N, C-alpha and C positions, 0 to 999 in steps of 0.2 A: 541569472541568480546565484548566489555564492552561499556555500554551506553556512557560513557566519550569519546569514539571514535567518537562521532558523535559532531562536532563542533555547538556551540551555545545551545546545548540540555540543557534546563532548569530542575528543579525537579528532579535530578537523585538520590538524597537521599531519595525522599519520599517514597519508597517501593511500587510504583504504577507500574501498567502496562505502557507501552510507547504507544503513539498512532500516526498514520500516518492518516491523515486527511485531504480532499480537494475535489475539484472538479474532475470529471474524466479527463476532459480535459480544458486547458486554453483557454477561449472563448474570455476574454478581461483583461484589467488591472483593470479596475473598479470591475468586478466580482470578480477577483481573491483577491484583497484586501479587498473587502468587507466579502467574506466567512473567509480569514485569519483573520481579525479583531476580528470577532465573535468566531472563535475557539480559538483563543489566549487567549481571554477574559475568557472563561469558563475553559480552561485548567490550567490557572494561579490559577483562583480560586481554582480548585479541585487538584492543584499540580500534574498534569500529564505531563510528559516529551513528548512534541509535536514536531513532524515533519510534515510541511506542504507539502501536496501531489499534484501535477498537471501533466497531460501528456502535454509535449511542442508538440507533434504528435501523432495522432492515426493510427499507420501503419497496424492494423489488422482488417479492417472492413469487414463485410459481403458483402456489395455493393460499387462499384466504386462511387456511387453519395452520399456516407455516408460522413459527416464531418470529416476531417482529422486533421486540425488545422489552425492556424493564420500566419503560416511562422515560422520556426524553431526558428531562432535568435530573432524574436520578442517574442514570448512566453518564450524562456529562458531568456530574459532579464526581463520579468516580473515575473518569479520566483526570480529572483535575487534582485528585487525591493522588494516582499514579504519578503525575508531573511534580506534585508538591513531594512526595514520600521519596522518590527516588532522583529527583532533580534531572528530568529527562523531559524533552518535548514530546507532544503528542499529536496525533492526526486521526480525523473522524471524516466521514463521509458525509455529505449534505443533499438532500432531494429537492427541497423547496426554497424559494427565495426567503421565505421568514427564518429557515433554518441557518443561513448566514450569520445574522447578526446574533441569535442565540448560541450557536455553537462556539463563535467567535469569543464568547465571554469566558469560555472554558478550556479552549485547545489551541495549538498553535499554528497547526496547519490545516486548512480544509480541503477536502479531497471531493472532487467532482467525478460523480461514477460514469464507467464507460457508456452507458447507455443515456446519459444526458449530458455529454460533453459538447453538444451542438446546441445546447439550450443557451441562448445568449444571455437572457435576463438572469440566469442561475449563475453563469460564469462572472458576469459583471457584480452582481451582487457579493460574491466571494470576494473579487479583486479589492472592491471598495472597502472591505473591513480592515485592509492593511495586512491581512495575514498573507502568509505563504499559501499557494494555492497547487494543489497537484491533481492535473488534469488526465484523466484516464483515456487512453486512445480507444475509440469506440471499437466493438469487434467488426463492425462494417466499414471502419473508415482507413485510408491508405495512409501510410507514415506522413506523405507530404500533406495530406489535410489538415494535420495537427499544428502547422504553423499558423492557421487562421485561429484556431482557440487560443494559441499563445498570444496572437497580436490583440484578440479581445480583452486580455488581461492586461496588456501594455497600453491598450487603447483607453482602458479604465483607470489608468494613472499608477499602474505598479508594474514592476518588471520582476516580482519575487514568484516565479512558476516554474515548476519542471513538468515534464511529461512521464506517464507509465505506461508502457506498453502491457497489455494482458491478453495478448493472444488474439488471432484473428478466427472469426467462424470458418469453420470447415465442414460443409454439410449442414445437418441438422443439430447433431450431438457430438461434435468434437470441435476442438480448437488447435490450432498450430502457432507456432511463432516463426515468423519470417524475420531473421536476424538481419537481413538486407536493411531493414528500417530502422535499426538502432543508430549507424551512422547520419542516416538521413534526419533523424528526430534531434539527433545531438546537434544538429546545424541551428536548431530554433530554441532549445532549451536543454538543461541536463536531464537525463534520460534514465528512468528506473525500470528494471524488467520485474514484472510481477510473476514470480515463479509459480505461485500456486493456483492463482486463477488460469493462468495459462493452461493448466491442466485439468480444467474442469470439463465433464461431459453434460452439458445441458441438456435440456428438452427431454428428458427421460420420461417413460410413460406412466411412472408413479408419481410424477410432479416434484420430485426431490432429485437436485442436480449430483450426478456421479464425478468420479475423478481419477486421477492417476499418480499418487503420491509416490508410487515406486519410481516415478521419472522425474522427482525434484531435483535430486543433483544433477543428473543429466543436464537439465534446462538452466539450472543455476551456473554450473561451470561453462556452459556455452556462452551465457551472457557475461560472465567475466571475461573469457577470452575475447569477446567482442567490445570489450571495453565500455560496459554500462557504467553510469556513475553511482547507482544504487541498486538495490534489491528490495523486493517486497516479498515476505514470505508469512503466512499466517500459521500460527502454531497454536497446540492445544496439547494439556497434559493427558487428556481423554477424548481424542478426535472422534471416536465411535459413539460418544454419547454427547458431542457438541450440540447445540441448538441450531447452529447454521453452519453450512459448507465444511462439514466433518469429512466429508468424502475425499477432498482434495488438500487437506490440511497436513502440516508434517507434525508428528508427535515430537513434543518438548523434549523428551529425552534423547532425540536424535539431533538436535539443534547445535550442539557444540562441536561435535564431530565434522557435520556439514560446514559450519562456518571455518574451523580450522583448515579444512580442505581448501575453502575457496581463498581464504586469505593467504594461504601459500603459492595458489595459482595466481593471485592479484601480484603479488610480490616478483614472482618470476615474469609476469606479462610487463610489469614496470621496468625491467631491467631490459626488454628488448629494444 
């Protein structure tokens, strides 16, 4: 897959990493537009290829009373409005075969969640839409196993896929990033590091996932040093009151400083 396969993607010749960034879930139109406007401004300034990220629904909640969304088509229309307003591509995750055709009408990239990446019918359905497919590595899978997920996309008639590492389960309540897996997965497809989900602390007794946002820059820096093609960072202007994954999201006010530092590291790495 080439970055040029993603519609509306800017700065593809900047030799920078590309960025998937936005809220965990679409909570409202105002919220999505507010976050997108800020991130677009920063990424244009730093010449970072940018894809707006937002889940149109959250199907994998720990508790039945957890927030799952504002309605599928309502949220998808907001993603389309973000794309039209700021002329940027968008990505959202799908959970069922029927989601693939529905979401493909509104977004540019379909994301397969980590828990579902071995679901052949779901991966095939995403690939057959002709959209770019983001395959998130299962927390339970080896880097080497991801070549088969990529091959499913290819066998479905598409070569537009990348892999996203979102950490590996370490015991019941923690995640680790094994940076040895990055060069392995880059043999199969462009590879993204999901910084914020890698810092989740799942399976908390309250049924609400915890996280370590204080480690975001540490993990992101290590990813850039180890030649990831892209970064995935969830952000919010009020993480403490976000309706999903607030415990591991980056505060929007901290994004520009982080990305400025990461671009500087990338420039140094490019010279080596």
